[in-house]
Phi, psi and omega in degrees: 000319180297321180297319180295322179295318178297316179298321179296319179296315180297320179295320180295316179295320179295318179295321179294321179294322181289327182275347180294139182281121187260169176296323178297321176298319181294316179299316181298316181294319181295318180295332181277329192243350185297132185290322180295326176292321178296324177294317179296324177294323177294322176297318179298316179297324178295318179292327176295322175295326178296324176299315179297323179296313181292326178294324180294336180290344177277348185257156179293149177253150182233132183219153173254127184238132176228143183209155176222130181220155178229132179248124184285329181234142178240151176294147180248145178256114180280130180275146178288343180244128180280124177252148181297125177080002182238117178265335181177168180251131176283137181257123179097187180232154182280324178266125182233137180234138181209132172235130185219148168253117190241133176247134180233145181213129174284118181272323178204123180235024183069028179067020181296311184297318180291326177294318178294326177294318177297319179298320179294320178298315180292327176296321176295319178297318179295320179296321177296322178287327173299320178297317178296320179296319178292325176297316179298318179297320179294319177300320178295313181299316180294318180298317179293319178296318178297321181292323178295322177293321179295323179297319178297316179299315180295321178296320177298318180298316181295319180292323177298322176297319177296323177297318180298316179295320181293321178297317179298319180295321180293321178297319178298318181292324179293327175294321176294322179295320179295332179269012179060032177258357177222159172264155182303330182301325184295333180278344182294327181297313180292323180294318178294324177295321178298318179293320180297317178293323178297320178295317178300320180295321179293318178297319178295324178295321176294316178298322181295321179297318180293313181296322179296317180293320177298317178296317181294322177291324180298318181269004179057048176288153181253146179078206182275135178300152179291156178270329184251134178236140178288164180295143177273105179210121179281157177301137180294123181206143178267113181291349180086196181283167178298319179297321178294322178294319178299313181296318180295324180296316180295333180274328190256336184296123182295335179298323178294316179295324180295318178294320178297319179294320179293327177294318178293323177296321177297319177297320179294319178295326176297320176297323178294322179294316181290347178296340179294344178282350181258157175291146179254124185241127181232143176247144180224145174216142184211151171245125186249153168222109187211174175223119353287162179268226179292334179269100183287349178273347183250121180274065184227152175291138185209143174259138181201166182239151176226155177208148181190172179232137179240132179241131178227129181227113181279117184265333183208128178225027177058038175078010182298310181297317181297317180291323177296321178295319179294319178300316179294323178296320177294323176297320177295325177296320176299320179295320179298316180293320177297323178296321178293319177297318180296318180298316178296318180296319178296318178299318179294320177299314181297314182299314182294315182294321182295316182290323176296320180295316179295315180296320179297322178297318179294317180295322179296318179299318179292318182295323178295326175293322178297318179299316180298318180291324179291327174299315179295319179296319180295318179298318178295321180295322178296317180297315181291328178294318180290336176273356178081018183270339178228162181266179182295325181296321178293319177296317180295324178297320179294323178291318179295318179295320178298314181297318179295322177295320178294319178294321178294325177293321177299316179296322180292321179297314179294321180299320179297317178294322178294318178296321178294321178296318177298321179293320179293327174292316182297325181271351182086003181284345186295330180296336180284338184290327185270001181265000000 
C-alpha cells in the first residue's frame, strides 16, 4: 500500500511539473503573437519585395503599344512636268494606325541598377537584423516579467512556511496558557505576528494577480492565465571573462549588424546617384502592325520590325547630382556616428550587467550563510524559550529575523537570474535560448 501511495505522489508531482507554464512556453508564445514582431516581419517582407523590384530592372521589359494619329498636312512631291489641275502629289496618309510589341533593355546605366540591387539586399539584411534585435528585446522583457512573477510566488512560499512555524508556536503557547504556565499577554505577540503574515500574504496574492495579468498581456496569451508557473532558472552557462563578453557582444548583437548593413546600403545608393555622371544606353526592338506600314505611299496594313539604340548623357543639372551625393555622404556619416554610440552603449551594458551578476552571486552566497545562521539562532531561541531562559519577545525576534533573511535570499536568487538574463541580452546570447 505504501509503494502505491509513493507512486501516486510522484505521478502527481510529475504531472504538475509538466503542466506548469514555463519561461520557454512564454518565449514561444510571445515570438508567435507579439504585434511589434509582426510589424517588423512586414517590414522585412517589404524589403524583400524591393529586392525583386530592383532585380527586375536588370531584365528586359516587354510592352504592347497602340496608337492612332491624324496629320493635318502632308508633304507634297512636286512634279517636273506641270499637269493640268495638278500642283503636286501628297506623300503619305493623314490617318495612321499602329500596334506594336516592344522590348526594351538597359544596356549601360553607369551601374545604377546593380547599385540599387545591392542597396536593396543590404536593406533586407538590415530589416532581418532589426527583427532579431526586437526578438531579443522581447525575450528580455518576457524573462524579467516572468522573474518578477516567480519572486512573488517564492515570497508567498516563504511566508507560508513562516505562517506554519508561527501557528505551531502559537499552539504550543496556548497549551502553556491552558496549563497556567503563561499569561495571556505572551500569546498576543505570536497572534499579532500571525495576522501580520496573513496580511502580507493577501497583499502578495493581489500583486500576483496584477503581475500575472500583465505578464499574460505581454505575451498575448488567450483565455485565462495559468495558475502554476515553473521555476525561473536559466541554463547554467559560464559567460566567461568581461573581455570575452565585450567581444562576443560586438560580434553577436544584431543592432551592430543592422547598422553595418545600412552603411553598405548607403554606399550602394551613393554609387546609384553617381551613375548619373555616366552615359545611359538603352536598346529597343519592336514588331509593328500598322497602316500605313513601312511603305508610306501605300495606305495598307503591314507588319514590320524596328530596332535601335538610344544614348542619353546628362551634361548639366544645376548641381542636383552633386548635392544628392553630398546628402547621401552625410547620411552615411550619421550611420558611422550612430555605430560608435551603439558600440559604446553596448560596452556599458555589458560592463554593468557583468558586474551586477558577479556582485549578486557574492551577495547570494553571503545571504545563504546568513539564512543558515538564522535557522540555528531560531532553533536555539526555541530551546531556550522552552527552558524559560528567554521571553516571548526574544523568540519572536528570532523568528522575524529568520523570515526576513529567507525573503532577502529569495530576492537575491531572482536578482542573480535577472542579472544573468540582462548579461545574456547585452552579449546577444539571449537569442540562442529561445531556439
